C-alpha positions in Angstrom: 8.2 -7.5 -34.9 5.2 -9.9 -35.5 2.1 -8.2 -36.8 0.0 -9.1 -33.7 2.5 -7.4 -31.4 2.8 -4.5 -33.7 -0.9 -4.1 -33.9 -1.7 -4.4 -30.1 1.2 -2.8 -28.2 -0.1 0.8 -28.3 -3.8 -0.2 -27.7 -2.8 -2.2 -24.6 -0.7 0.7 -23.3 -3.7 2.9 -23.7 -6.1 0.5 -22.0 -3.8 -0.4 -19.1 -2.7 3.2 -18.6 -6.4 4.2 -18.3 -6.9 1.5 -15.7 -3.8 2.7 -13.9 -5.0 6.3 -14.0 -8.5 5.6 -12.7 -7.3 3.2 -10.0 -4.5 5.5 -9.0 -6.9 8.4 -8.6 -9.3 6.2 -6.6 -6.5 5.1 -4.3 -5.3 8.7 -3.8 -8.8 9.8 -2.7 -9.3 6.5 -0.7 -12.4 5.5 -2.8 -12.9 1.8 -2.8 -9.3 1.1 -1.9 -9.9 -2.6 -1.5 -11.3 -2.8 -5.0 -8.5 -0.9 -6.6 -5.2 -1.7 -4.8 -4.6 -5.1 -6.3 -5.9 -4.0 -9.7 -3.6 -1.0 -9.7 -0.5 -2.9 -8.5 -0.8 -5.9 -10.8 -2.0 -4.2 -14.0 0.6 -1.5 -13.6 3.2 -4.3 -13.7 1.5 -5.8 -16.7 1.7 -2.4 -18.4 5.5 -2.9 -18.6 5.1 -5.5 -21.3 3.2 -3.4 -23.9 5.4 -0.4 -22.9 8.6 -2.4 -23.8 6.9 -3.6 -27.1 5.9 0.0 -27.9 9.5 1.3 -27.3 10.8 -1.6 -29.5 8.3 -0.8 -32.2 9.2 3.0 -32.2 12.9 2.7 -31.4 14.1 5.2 -34.0 11.5 7.8 -33.2 12.4 7.3 -29.5 16.1 7.9 -30.1 15.2 11.1 -31.9 13.6 12.4 -28.7 17.0 12.0 -27.0 18.6 14.4 -29.5 16.5 17.3 -28.1 16.3 19.1 -24.8 12.6 18.4 -24.0 13.2 14.7 -23.3 16.1 15.4 -20.9 14.1 18.2 -19.2 11.0 15.9 -18.8 13.2 13.1 -17.4 15.0 15.4 -15.0 11.7 16.9 -13.7 10.3 13.4 -13.3 13.3 12.3 -11.3 13.2 15.4 -9.0 9.4 14.7 -8.4 10.2 11.0 -7.5 13.0 12.0 -5.2 10.7 14.5 -3.5 8.8 11.5 -2.2 11.6 9.0 -1.9 14.1 11.1 0.1 11.8 12.0 3.0 10.6 8.4 3.3 14.2 7.1 3.3 15.2 9.6 6.0 12.6 8.4 8.5 13.8 6.2 11.3 13.2 2.5 10.7 10.5 2.3 13.4 8.6 5.4 12.2 4.9 5.2 11.6 4.2 5.2 7.9 1.7 7.5 6.3 -1.9 6.6 5.6 -5.3 7.2 7.0 -5.1 8.3 10.7 -7.5 5.5 11.7 -4.9 3.0 10.7 -2.3 4.7 12.9 -4.8 4.8 15.8 -5.5 1.1 15.4 -1.8 0.2 15.3 -1.2 2.3 18.4 -3.9 0.3 20.2 -2.6 -3.0 19.0 0.9 -2.1 20.3 -0.3 -0.7 23.7 -0.3 -2.9 26.8 -3.5 -4.8 27.2 -4.1 -3.2 30.6 -4.1 0.2 28.9 -6.4 -0.9 26.0 -9.0 -2.9 27.9 -11.1 0.1 29.0 -11.4 1.1 25.4 -13.4 -2.1 24.9 -15.4 -1.6 28.0 -13.5 -4.3 29.9 -11.4 -4.5 33.0 -7.9 -5.8 32.6 -8.9 -9.2 34.0 -11.9 -9.5 31.7 -9.7 -8.8 28.7 -7.2 -11.4 29.9 -9.9 -14.0 30.3 -11.4 -13.3 26.8 -8.1 -13.7 25.1 -6.5 -16.4 27.2 -3.5 -14.1 27.8 -1.2 -14.3 30.8 0.1 -10.8 31.2 -1.6 -7.4 31.2 1.7 -5.9 30.1 1.5 -7.7 26.7 0.1 -5.9 23.7 -2.5 -7.3 21.4 0.3 -7.7 18.8 2.4 -9.7 21.2 -0.5 -11.9 22.3 -1.5 -12.5 18.7 2.0 -13.6 17.8 2.1 -16.0 20.7 -1.2 -17.4 19.7 -0.6 -17.5 16.0 -3.4 -15.1 15.4 -3.7 -11.4 14.4 -4.1 -8.3 16.6 -7.2 -7.4 14.6 -8.9 -10.8 15.3 -8.1 -10.4 19.0 -9.6 -6.9 19.0 -12.8 -8.4 17.4 -12.8 -11.0 20.2 -12.6 -8.2 22.8 -15.6 -6.4 21.2 -17.9 -9.4 21.4 -20.5 -9.1 24.1 -20.1 -11.3 27.2 -22.0 -14.6 27.1 
């Protein structure tokens, strides 16, 4: 292994792991999610490269771990922990609402409800909402209207919140 790779694999694992650790904790507690999401996803993928180099550098020592029970026990416990999250998610019906902050679920329910039902939430009558959005049917949802207009439901909701001119 070239000296540069040999010298930097473990330090990069340490640095990228610390970034993954801090960003993961921040995401778990919903602190600055917009700052940390991309960082966590991308740099966790980058972490794979020094990890592979580290395994390559320490191959013999790594193989010695597989001669003892603690490695198999740790891997088994890790697999069970992963399955505890994966199985319930896989068992949900395809249209089920995903987890996350409740305000996201509320917003999605509003986006998917008929415009006639949602208009009063914005302080509008059904016809005022139709006029603001240029929609044709009260029975359409913000999501359906947005798709037809090549827009997003969130931008249409912002339009509904604007004061009348």
